[in-house]
C-alpha positions as CSV (number, residue, x, y, z in Angstrom):
1,X,3.8,-12.8,-7.4
2,X,2.0,-12.9,-4.1
3,X,2.1,-14.1,-0.2
4,X,-1.0,-15.1,1.0
5,X,-1.8,-15.5,4.5
6,X,-3.3,-18.6,5.5
7,X,-4.0,-20.5,9.1
8,X,-1.2,-22.7,10.1
9,X,-2.5,-27.1,10.1
10,X,-3.8,-27.7,13.9
11,X,-1.8,-31.2,13.1
12,X,1.6,-29.1,12.1
13,X,3.5,-30.3,14.9
14,X,2.5,-34.4,14.3
15,X,3.2,-33.8,11.1
16,X,6.2,-32.8,10.8
17,X,7.2,-36.0,13.3
18,X,5.2,-38.1,10.7
19,X,8.0,-37.1,8.2
20,X,11.3,-37.1,10.3
21,X,10.9,-33.0,10.0
22,X,12.8,-32.6,13.5
23,X,13.8,-28.9,12.7
24,X,10.7,-27.8,12.0
25,X,11.2,-25.4,15.2
26,X,14.7,-24.2,15.9
27,X,15.7,-22.9,19.2
28,X,12.1,-22.1,20.6
29,X,11.2,-20.7,16.7
30,X,9.7,-21.5,13.7
31,X,11.9,-22.2,11.5
32,X,8.9,-23.8,8.7
33,X,6.2,-21.0,8.7
34,X,3.0,-22.3,6.7
35,X,1.4,-18.8,8.7
36,X,1.2,-17.9,4.6
37,X,3.1,-19.0,1.2
38,X,3.9,-17.2,-1.8
39,X,2.3,-17.6,-5.2
40,X,3.4,-17.8,-8.5
41,X,1.6,-18.3,-12.4
42,X,3.2,-21.2,-14.2
43,X,5.2,-18.0,-16.6
44,X,6.8,-16.4,-13.6
45,X,7.7,-20.0,-12.8
46,X,9.4,-21.0,-16.3
47,X,10.7,-17.9,-18.0
48,X,11.9,-15.9,-15.0
49,X,12.8,-19.0,-12.5
50,X,13.3,-22.1,-13.9
51,X,15.0,-21.0,-16.9
52,X,17.3,-18.4,-15.9
53,X,18.4,-20.9,-13.1
54,X,19.5,-23.3,-16.0
55,X,21.0,-20.4,-17.6
56,X,23.1,-19.4,-14.0
57,X,24.1,-23.3,-14.3
58,X,25.6,-23.3,-17.9
59,X,27.4,-20.1,-16.5
60,X,28.6,-21.1,-14.0
61,X,30.5,-24.5,-15.5
62,X,31.9,-22.0,-18.6
63,X,33.5,-20.1,-15.0
64,X,34.9,-23.0,-14.1
65,X,36.5,-23.8,-17.1
66,X,37.7,-20.7,-17.4
67,X,39.3,-20.6,-13.6
68,X,41.2,-24.5,-13.7
69,X,43.4,-23.6,-16.3
70,X,43.8,-20.0,-14.7
71,X,46.5,-19.3,-11.7
72,X,45.6,-15.5,-11.6
73,X,42.3,-16.5,-11.4
74,X,42.6,-19.0,-7.9
75,X,44.9,-16.6,-7.0
76,X,41.9,-14.1,-7.0
77,X,40.1,-16.7,-5.2
78,X,42.5,-17.2,-2.6
79,X,42.2,-21.1,-3.1
80,X,45.2,-22.7,-1.3
81,X,47.7,-23.8,-4.1
82,X,48.1,-27.0,-2.7
83,X,44.6,-27.7,-3.7
84,X,44.7,-26.7,-7.5
85,X,46.1,-29.6,-9.2
86,X,43.5,-31.5,-7.5
87,X,41.0,-29.2,-8.5
88,X,42.1,-29.1,-12.4
89,X,41.9,-33.2,-12.2
90,X,38.9,-33.6,-10.8
91,X,37.3,-31.3,-13.7
92,X,39.2,-32.9,-16.0
93,X,37.8,-36.3,-14.8
94,X,34.9,-35.2,-15.1
95,X,33.2,-35.3,-11.8
96,X,29.7,-35.3,-11.4
97,X,27.5,-33.0,-9.2
98,X,25.0,-34.3,-7.1
99,X,23.2,-30.4,-6.1
100,X,23.1,-27.3,-5.5
101,X,21.1,-23.9,-4.9
102,X,21.0,-20.7,-6.9
103,X,19.6,-17.5,-3.7
104,X,17.7,-15.2,-6.2
105,X,15.9,-11.7,-6.0
106,X,12.2,-11.9,-6.9
107,X,8.7,-9.3,-7.3
108,X,7.3,-11.1,-9.8
109,X,8.0,-8.6,-12.1
110,X,11.6,-8.1,-13.2
111,X,14.4,-10.4,-14.0
112,X,15.2,-13.0,-10.9
113,X,18.5,-11.7,-10.0
114,X,21.5,-14.0,-8.6
115,X,22.4,-13.3,-5.2
116,X,24.9,-16.2,-4.3
117,X,25.3,-19.6,-5.6
118,X,25.7,-22.5,-2.4
119,X,27.4,-24.9,-4.5
120,X,29.0,-26.7,-2.1
121,X,26.9,-27.7,1.2
122,X,23.6,-26.6,0.6
123,X,21.1,-27.0,3.2
124,X,16.9,-26.6,3.1
125,X,16.5,-29.1,0.8
126,X,14.5,-31.7,3.2
127,X,11.6,-29.5,3.6
128,X,11.7,-27.8,0.2
129,X,11.8,-31.4,-1.5
130,X,9.6,-33.2,0.9
131,X,7.9,-31.4,3.8
132,X,6.0,-28.2,1.3
133,X,5.2,-31.1,-1.6
134,X,3.0,-32.5,1.6
135,X,1.8,-28.9,2.8
136,X,0.1,-28.7,-1.5
137,X,-0.8,-31.9,-1.3
138,X,-2.9,-31.7,2.2
139,X,-4.0,-28.4,0.8
140,X,-5.7,-29.2,-1.2
141,X,-7.1,-32.0,-0.1
142,X,-8.8,-29.6,2.5
143,X,-9.7,-27.5,0.0
144,X,-8.1,-24.5,1.1
145,X,-6.1,-25.3,-2.5
146,X,-7.5,-25.0,-6.0
147,X,-7.2,-28.9,-6.9
148,X,-4.9,-27.5,-10.2
149,X,-2.0,-25.7,-7.8
150,X,1.2,-26.9,-8.6
151,X,4.2,-26.7,-7.3
152,X,8.0,-26.1,-8.7
153,X,9.3,-29.4,-7.1
154,X,10.8,-32.2,-8.7
155,X,13.5,-31.9,-6.3
156,X,13.2,-35.6,-4.8
157,X,12.3,-38.0,-8.1
158,X,15.2,-35.9,-9.3
159,X,17.5,-36.2,-6.5
160,X,17.0,-40.6,-6.6
161,X,18.1,-40.0,-10.7
162,X,20.7,-38.1,-9.8
163,X,22.2,-41.0,-7.1
164,X,21.7,-43.8,-10.3
165,X,23.5,-42.2,-12.7
166,X,26.7,-41.4,-10.1
167,X,25.7,-44.9,-9.6
168,X,26.6,-46.0,-13.4
169,X,28.9,-43.5,-13.7
170,X,31.1,-45.2,-10.7
171,X,30.7,-48.4,-12.6
172,X,28.8,-49.9,-10.4
173,X,30.3,-49.4,-6.8
174,X,28.0,-49.0,-4.9
175,X,29.4,-47.9,-1.2
176,X,28.7,-44.3,-0.3
177,X,29.7,-42.6,2.7
178,X,28.2,-39.8,4.4
179,X,29.6,-37.6,6.8
180,X,29.0,-35.0,8.3
181,X,28.2,-32.8,12.3
182,X,25.8,-35.5,13.8
183,X,25.3,-32.9,16.6
184,X,23.2,-30.6,14.2
185,X,19.9,-31.5,14.7
186,X,19.8,-29.6,11.0
187,X,22.9,-31.5,9.5
188,X,21.3,-35.0,10.3
189,X,18.9,-34.1,8.9
190,X,19.7,-34.1,5.6
191,X,22.4,-36.5,5.9
192,X,19.2,-39.0,6.8
193,X,17.4,-38.0,3.9
194,X,19.9,-38.0,1.1
195,X,21.3,-41.1,2.3
196,X,17.4,-42.5,2.0
197,X,17.5,-41.4,-2.2
198,X,20.7,-42.7,-2.2
199,X,19.6,-46.5,-0.9
200,X,16.4,-46.3,-3.4
201,X,19.0,-45.3,-5.7
202,X,21.1,-48.7,-5.2
203,X,24.1,-47.1,-3.1
204,X,25.1,-48.9,-0.2
205,X,25.7,-46.6,2.1
206,X,27.1,-46.2,5.4
207,X,26.6,-42.6,8.1
208,X,29.3,-41.1,10.1
209,X,30.8,-38.3,12.2
210,X,33.3,-36.2,10.1
211,X,35.9,-36.5,12.9
212,X,35.4,-40.4,12.8
213,X,37.1,-40.2,9.2
214,X,40.5,-40.9,9.4
215,X,43.9,-42.2,6.8
216,X,46.6,-43.2,6.5
217,X,50.5,-42.4,5.4
218,X,48.7,-43.6,1.7
219,X,45.6,-45.0,0.5
220,X,42.3,-43.6,0.5
221,X,40.7,-41.8,3.3
222,X,39.2,-44.3,5.9
223,X,36.3,-44.4,8.5
224,X,36.4,-46.5,11.7
225,X,36.3,-49.0,10.9
226,X,39.0,-48.9,8.7
227,X,36.7,-49.1,5.3
228,X,38.1,-47.5,2.6
229,X,36.3,-44.6,2.0
230,X,36.2,-44.6,-1.6
231,X,33.1,-42.3,-2.2
232,X,32.2,-39.9,0.0
233,X,28.8,-36.7,0.2
234,X,30.1,-34.7,3.2
235,X,28.4,-31.8,4.2
236,X,32.2,-30.0,5.1
237,X,32.6,-27.0,2.8
238,X,35.5,-27.7,1.1
239,X,37.4,-24.3,2.6
240,X,37.1,-25.5,5.8
241,X,38.6,-29.0,4.3
242,X,41.5,-26.9,2.2
243,X,42.9,-25.0,5.3
244,X,42.6,-28.4,7.7
245,X,45.4,-30.7,7.5
246,X,43.0,-33.1,5.9
247,X,43.2,-31.0,2.9
248,X,46.8,-31.6,1.6
249,X,46.8,-35.5,1.7
250,X,47.3,-37.6,-0.7
251,X,43.9,-39.4,0.2
252,X,42.0,-36.4,-1.6
253,X,42.8,-37.1,-4.9
254,X,42.1,-41.1,-4.0
255,X,38.4,-40.2,-3.0
256,X,35.7,-39.3,-5.3
257,X,33.7,-36.6,-3.6
258,X,30.0,-35.1,-3.5
259,X,30.6,-32.4,-4.5
260,X,33.3,-32.7,-6.3
261,X,36.9,-30.7,-5.5
262,X,36.3,-28.1,-8.3
263,X,32.8,-27.3,-6.8
264,X,35.2,-25.2,-3.7
265,X,35.4,-22.8,-7.1
266,X,32.1,-22.2,-7.3
267,X,30.6,-21.6,-3.2
268,X,33.5,-19.1,-3.2
269,X,31.4,-15.7,-3.8
270,X,34.9,-14.1,-5.3
271,X,32.5,-15.8,-8.4
272,X,30.4,-13.0,-8.7
273,X,32.3,-10.1,-9.6
274,X,33.9,-12.7,-11.9
275,X,30.5,-13.9,-13.6
276,X,29.8,-10.3,-14.1
277,X,32.7,-10.1,-16.2
278,X,32.4,-12.5,-18.6
279,X,28.7,-11.8,-19.1
280,X,28.2,-7.6,-18.1
281,X,25.2,-6.8,-18.0
282,X,23.2,-10.0,-18.0
283,X,19.9,-9.7,-16.7
284,X,19.3,-12.5,-14.3
285,X,23.3,-10.3,-12.7
286,X,23.8,-8.0,-10.6
287,X,26.9,-5.4,-10.9
288,X,29.7,-7.0,-8.6
289,X,33.5,-6.3,-8.5
290,X,36.1,-7.2,-6.2
291,X,37.0,-5.1,-2.7
292,X,39.7,-2.6,-4.3
293,X,38.7,-2.9,-7.8
294,X,39.4,0.0,-9.4
295,X,35.3,-0.7,-11.1
296,X,34.4,-1.4,-7.3
297,X,32.3,2.1,-7.9
298,X,30.0,1.3,-10.5
299,X,28.0,-1.1,-7.9
300,X,26.7,1.7,-7.2
301,X,26.0,3.7,-3.9
302,X,23.9,1.0,-2.5
303,X,25.3,-1.9,-2.6
304,X,26.3,-5.2,-0.2
305,X,30.0,-6.3,1.1
306,X,29.8,-9.8,0.9
307,X,33.4,-12.4,2.4
308,X,34.2,-15.0,-0.4
309,X,33.0,-17.2,2.1
310,X,30.6,-17.0,4.2
311,X,27.1,-19.1,5.0
312,X,23.5,-17.6,6.6
313,X,24.0,-14.3,5.3
314,X,27.5,-14.5,7.8
315,X,29.2,-10.9,7.7
316,X,27.1,-9.3,5.2
317,X,26.4,-5.9,5.5
318,X,24.6,-3.2,3.3
319,X,25.6,-0.2,2.3
320,X,23.7,3.0,1.6
321,X,27.4,5.4,0.1
322,X,29.5,5.7,3.4
323,X,26.4,4.4,5.7
324,X,26.4,0.8,6.9
325,X,22.3,0.1,6.9
326,X,22.1,-3.6,7.6
327,X,24.9,-6.5,9.1
328,X,25.0,-9.6,10.4
329,X,27.7,-10.4,12.5
330,X,28.8,-13.7,12.0
331,X,32.6,-15.6,12.5
332,X,34.2,-15.2,8.1
333,X,36.1,-11.9,6.5
334,X,39.0,-13.1,6.8
335,X,39.3,-13.1,3.5
336,X,38.5,-11.8,-0.2
337,X,35.5,-9.7,0.2
338,X,33.4,-8.4,-3.2
339,X,30.7,-5.7,-3.7
340,X,27.7,-6.5,-5.3
341,X,24.9,-4.0,-6.0
342,X,22.0,-4.1,-4.0
343,X,19.3,-6.2,-5.0
344,X,15.8,-5.1,-5.4
345,X,14.2,-8.3,-2.7
346,X,10.2,-7.4,-2.4
347,X,8.7,-6.1,0.7
348,X,6.1,-7.9,1.6
349,X,5.1,-6.4,4.9
350,X,8.0,-6.6,6.5
351,X,9.0,-9.2,5.0
352,X,11.6,-9.6,2.2
353,X,11.2,-13.3,0.5
354,X,14.4,-14.9,-1.3
355,X,14.3,-17.4,-3.3
356,X,16.2,-21.0,-3.7
357,X,16.1,-22.2,-6.7
358,X,17.5,-25.7,-6.7
359,X,19.6,-27.5,-9.6
360,X,20.7,-31.3,-8.8
361,X,23.1,-32.2,-11.4
362,X,22.7,-29.4,-13.8
363,X,18.7,-29.5,-14.0
364,X,16.9,-26.8,-12.6
365,X,13.9,-28.3,-10.9
366,X,12.9,-26.7,-7.2
367,X,11.8,-24.0,-5.8
368,X,12.2,-23.4,-2.0
369,X,11.6,-20.0,-0.1
370,X,14.0,-18.1,2.8
371,X,11.7,-15.0,4.6
372,X,13.0,-12.5,7.9
373,X,12.0,-9.1,8.3
374,X,15.6,-7.8,7.3
375,X,17.2,-8.2,2.9
376,X,19.7,-10.8,5.1
377,X,18.9,-14.6,5.2
378,X,20.5,-16.1,8.3
379,X,19.6,-19.0,9.9
380,X,16.8,-17.9,11.8
381,X,15.5,-17.0,8.6
382,X,11.9,-18.7,8.2
383,X,11.5,-21.3,5.5
384,X,7.7,-20.3,3.7
385,X,5.9,-22.6,0.5
386,X,4.8,-22.0,-2.2
387,X,2.2,-22.9,-4.5
388,X,1.5,-22.4,-8.6
389,X,-1.7,-20.8,-8.9
390,X,-2.3,-20.1,-12.4
């Protein structure tokens, strides 16, 4: 694994516009950064990233099977009691997942370690699936990468296949609503991309603002035209929805959600100590404990304190003993916390990469890398492309 400097394309802005990458820059700063890329060997990708990702996905499903039948574990994860039956029904029914992203620490030599699982509303999908593949093809065409160069990236093809599978599972019920905060350029871009994939798979789609979803006293949720919402992709976290009055509506159990409500378990960082308890010493896991646990000291003197619910690195704190050495502020932290042993994220001339390993359904199928000058990956962290070189 190497970080390799390379000159950015002279037509980068034009290419971003052509492909609809509207957030190539955010807040006047580069989000997509192609002044360097990360080079891997095929063995590193297959043995150290793809295979562990598939194993982690299987472990997470095994954990859900344990949690859905345990009131003690549901309480420990602070999942609202009013959601328990809906979660159990969704799991028992086999409601299907679309996608997720495992964030990994990896230095090219030691086993990749799970930092967290973005199981519910992961972003950075379009840039991983489409824009970095375009970057690769362009670099090869210009002779700046060898013709044999490749990328761990079948995300786009697999997304369309997965939507086709969801269409088949739903007996051909082909209406899909996609909702999110459409005033956010990033959310709007992700929804537009998934909408395009769903249409290619055979769905008829409707895009709407999350605020435009309504309900009656009985029956399913409705869109702003009073059309029943039978299937909904929502770029809106389950923990927010379950804390909202809509989360207590009977309509929750009359709608098929993407992601399904059982993903409320896996989008909780409380799974980190539960996974460690289930398979202690697993090579792709870090020691992790619930804050206040008698065994918490086993996380080591260097540890990361994480809220159960947190996004884009918000409210993450890194400690060396009693000394706070790095932190990111944010609106989270009113719920529980976990302590996870500090991962050895490699430092490339002051840049810390975190690998986002994508699963579509339960299949590992692609890689996206976020980089920051801090070990905490946050909303402003840059996206860096990658290539398989040998």
